[in-house]
C-alpha positions as CSV (number, residue, x, y, z in Angstrom):
1,G,0.0,0.0,0.0
2,T,0.9,3.7,0.0
3,S,2.2,3.5,3.6
4,R,4.6,0.7,2.8
5,E,5.7,2.5,-0.4
6,S,6.4,5.7,1.5
7,K,8.4,3.8,4.2
8,N,10.5,2.1,1.5
9,T,11.1,5.4,-0.3
10,R,12.1,7.0,3.0
11,A,14.6,4.2,3.7
12,I,16.1,4.6,0.2
13,A,16.5,8.3,0.7
14,E,18.3,7.7,4.0
15,K,20.6,5.1,2.5
16,L,21.6,7.4,-0.4
17,H,22.0,10.4,1.9
18,K,24.5,8.4,4.0
19,Q,26.3,6.8,1.2
20,F,27.0,10.1,-0.5
21,A,28.3,11.6,2.8
22,H,25.3,13.8,3.7
23,P,25.0,16.1,0.7
24,T,22.5,18.9,0.5
25,A,19.0,17.9,-0.8
26,D,19.7,19.7,-4.1
27,K,23.0,17.9,-4.8
28,L,21.5,14.5,-4.0
29,I,18.4,15.1,-6.1
30,K,20.6,16.1,-9.1
31,L,22.8,13.0,-8.6
32,V,19.7,10.7,-8.5
33,R,18.2,12.4,-11.6
34,N,21.5,12.1,-13.5
35,S,21.4,8.3,-12.8
36,G,18.1,8.2,-14.7
37,V,15.7,8.0,-11.8
38,K,12.9,10.6,-11.6
39,D,10.7,9.9,-8.6
40,K,8.8,12.8,-7.0
41,L,8.2,10.9,-3.8
42,L,11.8,10.1,-3.4
43,E,12.8,13.7,-4.0
44,E,10.4,14.9,-1.3
45,E,11.8,12.3,1.1
46,I,15.3,13.5,0.4
47,K,14.2,17.1,1.1
48,V,12.6,16.2,4.4
49,L,15.5,14.0,5.5
50,S,18.1,16.7,4.7
51,G,16.3,19.1,7.0
52,K,16.1,16.8,10.0
53,C,19.3,14.6,9.7
54,M,20.9,14.9,13.1
55,T,24.4,14.3,11.7
56,C,23.9,17.3,9.3
57,V,22.4,19.5,12.1
58,Q,25.2,18.8,14.5
59,L,28.0,19.1,12.0
60,Q,26.7,21.9,9.9
61,R,29.3,24.1,8.4
62,P,29.1,27.9,7.8
63,P,28.4,29.2,4.2
64,P,31.6,29.0,2.2
65,R,33.5,32.1,1.3
66,P,33.9,33.1,-2.4
67,V,36.9,31.5,-4.1
68,V,39.3,34.1,-5.3
69,C,41.7,32.8,-7.9
70,I,42.8,33.4,-11.5
71,P,41.7,30.6,-13.9
72,M,44.8,28.6,-14.7
73,A,43.4,25.7,-16.7
74,T,40.8,24.8,-19.3
75,E,41.4,21.0,-19.5
76,F,41.9,18.2,-17.1
77,N,45.4,17.8,-15.6
78,E,46.6,21.0,-17.1
79,A,47.0,22.5,-13.6
80,V,46.4,21.1,-10.1
81,S,46.3,22.8,-6.8
82,M,47.8,21.0,-3.8
83,D,47.5,21.7,-0.1
84,L,47.7,20.1,3.4
85,K,44.8,20.1,5.8
86,I,45.4,19.4,9.5
87,Y,42.9,16.9,10.9
88,G,43.6,16.0,14.5
89,K,47.0,14.2,14.6
90,Y,46.8,13.6,10.8
91,Y,47.3,15.6,7.7
92,F,45.3,15.3,4.5
93,L,47.2,15.9,1.3
94,V,44.6,17.3,-1.0
95,I,45.0,17.6,-4.8
96,V,42.4,19.2,-7.0
97,D,42.3,19.7,-10.8
98,M,41.7,23.4,-11.5
99,A,39.6,22.9,-14.6
100,T,37.2,20.2,-13.5
101,R,37.5,20.4,-9.7
102,F,38.2,16.6,-9.6
103,C,40.0,15.9,-6.4
104,A,42.1,13.2,-4.8
105,A,43.4,13.1,-1.2
106,T,45.4,10.8,1.1
107,V,46.2,10.7,4.8
108,V,49.9,11.5,5.5
109,Q,51.6,11.3,8.9
110,N,53.9,14.3,8.5
111,K,54.9,17.3,6.4
112,C,58.3,16.0,5.2
113,P,58.9,16.7,1.5
114,S,59.5,13.0,0.8
115,T,56.1,12.2,2.4
116,I,54.4,14.9,0.3
117,I,56.0,13.7,-2.9
118,T,55.1,10.1,-2.2
119,G,51.5,11.1,-1.6
120,L,51.4,13.1,-4.9
121,L,52.9,10.2,-6.9
122,T,50.6,7.5,-5.4
123,S,47.4,9.6,-5.3
124,W,47.6,11.4,-8.6
125,I,50.6,11.0,-11.0
126,T,50.5,7.2,-11.1
127,T,46.8,7.3,-12.1
128,F,46.5,10.4,-14.3
129,G,50.0,11.2,-15.3
130,A,52.0,14.3,-14.5
131,P,50.1,17.6,-14.6
132,K,51.6,20.5,-16.5
133,K,51.5,22.8,-13.4
134,I,51.2,22.4,-9.7
135,L,50.1,25.3,-7.5
136,T,50.9,25.2,-3.8
137,D,51.3,27.7,-0.9
138,N,54.7,28.9,0.1
139,G,55.1,26.3,3.0
140,R,58.4,24.5,3.3
141,E,56.7,21.2,2.7
142,F,56.0,22.3,-0.9
143,N,58.7,25.0,-1.5
144,N,61.9,22.9,-1.4
145,S,64.6,21.4,-3.5
146,E,63.0,17.9,-3.6
147,M,59.7,19.3,-5.0
148,R,61.7,21.3,-7.6
149,A,63.6,18.1,-8.5
150,L,60.3,16.3,-9.0
151,G,59.2,19.1,-11.3
152,E,62.3,18.8,-13.4
153,A,62.0,15.0,-13.6
154,F,58.4,15.1,-14.7
155,N,58.4,18.4,-16.6
156,I,56.0,20.0,-14.2
157,K,56.0,23.7,-13.5
158,I,56.0,24.1,-9.7
159,M,54.2,27.4,-8.7
160,T,53.9,28.8,-5.2
161,T,51.6,31.6,-4.0
162,A,53.1,34.7,-2.4
163,A,53.7,34.3,1.3
164,E,51.4,37.2,2.0
165,S,48.5,35.9,-0.1
166,P,47.8,32.2,0.7
167,W,44.1,32.9,-0.2
168,S,45.2,32.8,-3.9
169,N,45.2,29.0,-3.6
170,G,41.5,29.4,-2.8
171,I,40.2,26.3,-4.7
172,C,42.1,23.9,-2.6
173,E,41.6,25.9,0.6
174,R,37.8,25.6,0.2
175,L,38.0,22.0,-0.7
176,N,39.9,21.3,2.5
177,G,37.0,22.6,4.5
178,V,34.5,20.6,2.5
179,L,36.4,17.3,2.9
180,G,36.9,18.0,6.6
181,I,33.2,18.3,7.1
182,L,32.4,15.2,5.0
183,V,35.0,13.1,7.0
184,N,33.4,14.3,10.3
185,K,30.0,13.2,9.1
186,I,31.2,9.8,7.8
187,I,33.1,9.0,11.0
188,F,30.1,10.2,13.1
189,D,27.8,7.9,11.1
190,G,29.9,4.9,10.3
191,K,32.6,4.7,12.9
192,C,35.1,3.8,10.2
193,D,38.8,4.7,10.3
194,I,40.3,7.9,9.0
195,H,41.6,6.4,5.7
196,M,38.3,4.9,4.7
197,A,36.4,8.1,5.8
198,L,38.7,10.3,3.6
199,A,38.4,8.0,0.6
200,W,34.6,7.9,0.9
201,A,34.5,11.7,1.3
202,V,36.6,12.2,-1.9
203,S,34.3,9.8,-3.8
204,A,31.2,11.6,-2.7
205,R,32.7,15.0,-3.5
206,N,33.6,14.0,-7.0
207,A,30.0,12.9,-7.6
208,Y,28.4,16.2,-6.7
209,D,27.5,18.7,-9.4
210,N,29.6,21.9,-9.4
211,N,29.0,25.3,-10.9
212,S,29.2,24.0,-14.4
213,G,26.1,21.8,-13.9
214,F,28.2,18.6,-14.1
215,S,30.1,16.6,-11.5
216,P,33.9,16.3,-11.6
217,N,33.4,12.6,-12.4
218,Q,31.3,13.5,-15.4
219,L,33.8,16.1,-16.6
220,V,36.8,13.7,-16.3
221,F,35.3,10.3,-17.1
222,G,32.0,11.2,-18.8
223,F,29.8,9.6,-16.1
224,N,29.2,9.3,-12.4
225,P,29.8,5.9,-10.7
226,A,26.5,3.9,-10.4
227,I,24.5,4.5,-7.3
228,P,23.3,1.5,-5.4
229,D,20.6,-0.4,-7.3
230,I,18.1,-0.2,-4.5
231,F,15.3,1.1,-6.7
232,H,14.7,-2.3,-8.3
233,N,16.6,-5.0,-6.3
234,K,15.8,-5.8,-2.8
235,L,18.9,-7.9,-2.4
236,P,21.8,-7.2,-2.0
237,G,21.5,-3.5,-2.6
238,F,18.8,-2.9,0.1
239,E,19.8,-5.5,2.6
240,E,20.7,-4.2,6.0
241,V,22.7,-7.2,7.1
242,T,26.1,-8.2,5.8
243,S,28.8,-10.5,6.9
244,S,31.5,-7.9,6.3
245,E,32.0,-5.3,9.1
246,I,33.7,-2.9,6.7
247,V,30.8,-3.1,4.2
248,R,28.3,-2.7,7.0
249,R,29.9,0.6,8.1
250,K,29.5,2.1,4.6
251,T,26.0,0.9,3.8
């Protein structure tokens, strides 16, 4: 009946809301529509859920400041911005493509140049190849001889912002804040470790539409990853019980 249908739709909305790291209602509705699903009841449930989700209420972030930067790229991997975010006793090495806003991030234990370079190689260059330009702030973890040697080896132009104007690396600064909030929500929800939480946050962020009307995934790969097939299949997509503790935490 209608009551059962509404209950199932509410459960689907809650599952999607959690799996995509608690996005706003607008972002999640766009993501669902882009997957080919148009369901007014589901969209209404998403709107209701977004307004009363306790994780979102408790971990709400302030409105973002405008990003101030000069456009440096018009195609993927032409230029990337790189920064460190402090998260408790950890650092997040965050890399974002300046044309598409596609991002990657990894947990690092310290700010040593060799650690940063290893993170850059494993998180970006081994997958997408070397970018033409890398923009960082003027911190010693980025502005050093080892980073310049990397640039020479891979034919990358290493660019640093002026010491008095770190805001000019605004794209990455803003993304740091977004990822921090998403990680908070994921850990609050799923009790997973920091590495899993950051990976899930990055995955969710790359699926959200940006100002172009497309997600970073769509701009880079041409499509978003498939959302869980819980609209048609009861099992396994909508099953609450799993033998894997890791999977349980993320579903």
